[in-house]
Structures are given as structure tokens and as C-alpha cells.
C-alpha positions in Angstrom: -28.1 25.1 253.8 -25.3 27.4 254.9 -25.8 31.1 254.0 -22.4 32.4 255.1 -20.9 32.1 251.6 -23.5 34.5 250.4 -22.9 36.9 253.2 -19.2 36.8 252.7 -19.6 37.3 248.9 -21.9 40.3 249.5 -19.4 41.9 251.8 -16.6 41.4 249.2 -18.7 42.8 246.4 -19.7 45.8 248.6 -16.1 46.4 249.6 -14.9 46.2 246.0 -17.6 48.7 244.9 -16.7 51.1 247.7 -13.0 50.9 246.8 -13.7 51.3 243.1 -15.8 54.4 243.7 -13.2 55.9 246.0 -10.5 55.2 243.5 -12.4 56.7 240.6 -13.3 59.8 242.7 -9.7 60.2 243.8 -8.5 60.0 240.1 -11.1 62.5 239.0 -10.0 64.9 241.9 -6.4 64.6 240.9 -7.3 65.3 237.2 -9.4 68.3 238.2 -6.6 69.7 240.4 -4.1 69.3 237.5 -6.5 71.1 235.2 -7.0 73.9 237.7 -3.2 74.3 238.2 -2.7 74.4 234.4 -5.3 77.2 234.2 -3.5 79.1 237.0 -0.1 78.9 235.2 -1.5 80.2 231.9 -2.7 83.5 233.4 
């Protein structure tokens, strides 16, 4: 039985998870920066 399909699938899933986490973090950072800029403009 060939196990390479499982190894490849595991790498794909791990890569997608890493990318998803990085994208969610980047979006949260941009949202926080916009909120901080809005607070600075109000003062």
C-alpha cells in the first residue's frame, strides 16, 4: 500500500491551515490598526 497520498494530503492540509491562520491574523491586525488610527483622529 502506497502511503504518499496521505503524506501529500497532510502537507496540503497543514499548508492550508498555516495560510488560513496567517490570513486571519493579517486581517485582525489591519482591523486593529484602523481602529487605532480612528481613535487617534478623534482626539
